[in-house]
C-alpha positions in Angstrom: 0.0 0.0 0.0 1.4 3.3 -1.0 2.3 5.5 2.0 1.1 9.0 2.8 4.7 10.3 2.5 5.0 8.8 -1.0 1.6 10.3 -2.1 2.9 13.7 -0.8 6.3 13.2 -2.6 4.7 12.3 -5.9 2.2 15.2 -5.7 5.1 17.6 -5.0 6.8 16.7 -8.4 4.1 18.7 -10.1 6.2 21.7 -9.2 9.3 22.5 -11.1 11.5 23.5 -8.1 10.9 20.0 -6.6 11.6 18.2 -9.9 14.8 20.1 -10.2 15.7 19.4 -6.6 15.3 15.7 -6.9 16.3 15.3 -10.5 13.2 13.4 -11.4 9.9 13.6 -13.3 6.6 11.7 -13.5 5.3 10.0 -16.5 1.8 8.5 -16.9 -0.2 6.1 -19.2 0.9 2.6 -20.4 2.1 3.8 -23.6 4.4 6.4 -22.2 5.7 4.4 -19.4 6.4 1.5 -21.7 8.3 3.8 -24.0 10.5 4.8 -21.1 11.0 1.3 -20.2 12.5 0.6 -23.5 14.8 3.7 -23.5 17.9 4.6 -21.6 15.9 6.7 -19.0 16.2 5.2 -15.6 12.9 4.7 -13.8 13.2 4.8 -10.1 9.7 3.2 -9.3 6.4 2.4 -10.9 2.9 2.5 -9.3 0.4 0.6 -11.2 -3.1 -1.0 -10.9 -3.2 -4.8 -11.2 -4.4 -4.7 -14.9 -1.3 -2.9 -16.2 0.9 -5.1 -18.3 4.4 -3.8 -19.0 5.9 -4.4 -22.6 9.1 -6.5 -22.4 11.1 -7.2 -19.2 10.5 -5.0 -16.3 13.2 -5.1 -13.6 11.9 -1.8 -12.1 10.4 -1.9 -8.5 6.7 -1.9 -9.1 4.0 -1.2 -6.4 0.4 -2.4 -7.1 -2.0 0.2 -6.1 -5.8 0.6 -6.6 -7.4 3.3 -8.7 -8.2 5.5 -5.7 -4.6 5.7 -4.9 -3.7 6.2 -8.6 -6.2 9.1 -8.6 -4.5 10.9 -5.7 -1.0 10.8 -7.2 -1.9 11.3 -10.9 -1.7 14.6 -12.7 -4.1 13.6 -15.3 -7.9 14.2 -15.2 -8.4 10.5 -16.0 -5.6 8.5 -14.6 -4.6 5.5 -16.8 -3.3 2.4 -15.0 0.3 3.4 -14.4 2.6 6.2 -13.1 6.4 6.2 -13.0 9.0 8.3 -11.3 11.9 8.5 -13.6 15.3 10.3 -13.4 16.1 13.2 -15.7 18.6 12.4 -18.3 22.3 13.6 -18.1 22.9 16.1 -21.0 25.9 15.6 -23.4 27.7 18.6 -24.7 25.9 20.6 -27.3 27.3 20.1 -30.8 25.8 22.4 -33.5 28.1 21.3 -36.3 26.8 18.3 -38.3 23.4 18.6 -36.3 20.2 20.3 -36.9 19.1 22.1 -33.6 15.9 23.7 -32.5 16.0 27.0 -30.4 12.8 27.8 -28.5 12.5 31.5 -27.5 10.0 31.7 -24.8 7.5 28.9 -25.6 5.1 29.1 -22.6 2.6 26.2 -23.0 3.9 22.9 -21.7 1.7 21.1 -24.3 3.3 23.0 -27.1 6.7 22.3 -25.5 6.0 18.6 -25.4 4.6 18.5 -28.9 7.6 20.2 -30.2 9.9 17.7 -28.5 7.8 14.9 -30.3 7.9 16.7 -33.7 11.8 17.1 -33.3 12.0 13.3 -32.5 10.0 12.6 -35.7 12.4 14.5 -37.8 15.5 13.0 -36.2 16.5 16.1 -34.2 17.9 15.3 -30.9 19.0 18.8 -29.8 16.7 21.6 -28.5 18.1 24.7 -26.8 15.5 26.5 -24.9 15.5 30.1 -23.5 15.3 30.0 -19.7 11.7 31.4 -19.7 10.6 28.4 -21.9 8.2 25.9 -20.5 9.8 23.0 -18.5 10.1 19.9 -20.8 9.7 17.7 -17.7 6.4 19.5 -16.8 3.8 16.6 -16.6 1.8 18.1 -19.5 5.0 18.4 -21.6 6.0 14.9 -20.8 2.6 13.6 -21.8 2.5 15.6 -24.9 6.0 14.3 -26.1 4.6 10.7 -26.1 7.9 9.3 -25.0 10.1 11.4 -27.2 11.5 13.1 -24.1 13.6 9.9 -23.7 15.4 10.7 -27.0 15.6 14.3 -27.3 18.0 16.5 -25.3 16.8 19.9 -24.0 19.3 22.4 -22.8 18.0 25.5 -20.9 20.3 28.4 -21.7 20.7 31.9 -23.0 20.2 31.6 -26.8 22.1 34.8 -27.9 25.6 33.8 -27.2 24.9 30.3 -28.9 23.4 32.0 -32.0 26.2 34.6 -32.1 29.0 31.9 -32.3 27.2 29.4 -34.5 29.0 28.2 -37.4 25.9 26.7 -39.1 23.0 28.5 -40.9 20.6 30.1 -38.6 16.9 30.2 -39.5 14.2 32.2 -37.8 10.4 31.7 -38.0 9.2 35.3 -38.9 6.2 36.6 -40.7 8.2 38.8 -42.9 10.5 36.0 -44.3 11.4 34.0 -47.3 8.7 31.2 -48.2 9.8 28.0 -46.6 8.9 26.3 -49.8 11.8 28.0 -51.4 14.4 27.1 -48.8 17.2 24.7 -49.9 17.6 21.5 -48.2 19.8 21.6 -45.0 21.8 19.0 -43.3 22.9 21.1 -40.4 21.7 24.4 -38.9 19.5 26.1 -36.4 15.7 26.9 -36.5 14.6 29.6 -33.9 10.9 29.4 -32.9 9.6 32.4 -31.0 7.0 32.7 -28.3 3.4 31.8 -29.2 2.1 35.4 -29.2 5.2 37.7 -29.3 7.5 35.7 -31.7 11.2 35.9 -31.6 12.5 38.5 -29.1 14.2 41.6 -30.6 17.7 40.9 -29.2 18.0 37.7 -31.1 16.9 39.1 -34.5 20.5 40.2 -35.5 21.6 36.6 -35.3 19.0 35.4 -37.8 20.7 34.8 -41.1 17.5 33.7 -42.9 14.0 34.6 -41.8 11.4 31.9 -43.1 7.7 31.9 -43.1 4.8 29.7 -44.0 2.8 31.5 -46.8 -0.9 32.0 -45.8 -3.6 31.3 -48.3 -6.6 31.2 -46.0 -7.9 33.6 -43.3 -6.5 32.1 -40.1 -4.6 34.8 -38.1 -1.8 32.5 -36.9 -0.7 29.0 -36.5 0.1 27.0 -33.3 3.8 27.1 -32.5 4.1 23.4 -32.6 2.3 23.1 -35.9 4.4 25.8 -37.5 7.6 24.0 -36.3 6.4 20.8 -38.0 5.7 22.5 -41.2 8.9 24.5 -41.3 11.0 21.3 -40.5 9.3 19.3 -43.0 10.5 21.7 -45.7 13.8 22.8 -44.4 15.0 19.2 -43.9 13.3 17.7 -47.0 15.7 15.5 -49.0 
């Protein structure tokens, strides 16, 4: 039976300061937990109802709990069988050359953040640099939206300006007044800067943008979701 202290501890991980202090995050749902079990992410403990079935071998300490207990520790409106407490990944050194890297400038919505991580993974991008005011990639909503891609994509939180200023690869920026992405040549290495959902790329980063790119609008919509725009831009910049 899960203890009151464990319940309190897991609930505390909904706050970034506690995740940072402990170096852990929470992941929920069978699909996501099974993705982590098959990755290099170290899972400290799993809490699951009796009907949860892990995929493959599971050597992680697993405690069976009932649905009421899962409801108490879950961050989801509708808990789904299993919750895991996992360790954050150790980050390697950032290598801009011979890689394509995303730079996120103040993305605020955790759902957008997680979806962008998932999109990066789809296109084989393993490096994201996020401005320090960007949503935490280990926020439960971001982890959920990443659908397991958080296990494969590295996210550094740092000041983008020095990185962009010293980059020896092409730097693209998503801007309304830019070259059509349909006209961009295929890139094997480079950086794509995605700005805040409502404000775009902040002014102090604009001098480092070598090529502004945009998605031509043919309809009446005022704007695109940041994650959707990221996917469209990458599909053309990385086309082969």
